[in-house]
N, C-alpha and C positions, 0 to 999 in steps of 0.2 A: 220649804227647805232651802237653806242657804249653801252656796258653793263653799266647801270646806277650805279651799285655798284662799278665799277672799273674805276676811272678817267683815261683819256689819259693824256700824258705828252709831252710837247714840250719845247725844249731849246730855250731861247731867250737871247739877250745880257745881260740883267739884272739878269738872273738866270733861273730857271725852272718854268713853269706855267702849272698847271693841270686844266683840264676842263672835263665836262661831256657834251656830245652832243647827239642829236637824231633828227630824221626826215631828210628830204632832200628838197632841194630847196634853195631859197635865204637865206643867213645867218641872224639870229637875235640873238644878244648877250643879255642875260638876266642877269642884275647885281643885287646885293643885297646890303642892307644897312649895316652900321657898326654893329658889334656884331651878325651878321647873317652869314649863309653860303649858298651854292648853293641849299641846300635842301629846302629852303624857296619856291622854285618854283615847288616842287613835286606835289602839289595838283592843281597847275595852268596849268601845261603843257597839261594835257588832255583836258582842256577847250579852248586852243589856236587853231587857224585855222591850218589845215593840209597844206602841201605844203611848209613848211619852215624848215630850218635847225637851230634848237635852240641850242645855245651854252651857257653853264653856267660855268663861271670860278670858280674854287675851290680856294678860297682866304682865307686860314686858316693858317696864319703864325705860324710856329712851329709844325704843325701836319703833314699832308701829303705833302703839297707843301713846297718847300724849303723856299719860301716866296712869297708874292704877287708881281709879277714882276713889277718893276717900271722903265720905260724907261726914260732916261734923256730928259728934255724938252728944 
């Protein structure tokens, strides 16, 4: 489990991607809408079932992440 206050960082071909994750088990990626960030899930996480690895991308261009990674399609 990763400290919620400090996102982890992974390098991908399109740049760096930061994320916050918690739990263990099958992965579930929690996305947020435009003009929001990963903290929109803070109050929801405790209500979700245990036994899953919840991953919340930090997609805040210009702040902590170099940018929201975009892979070529």
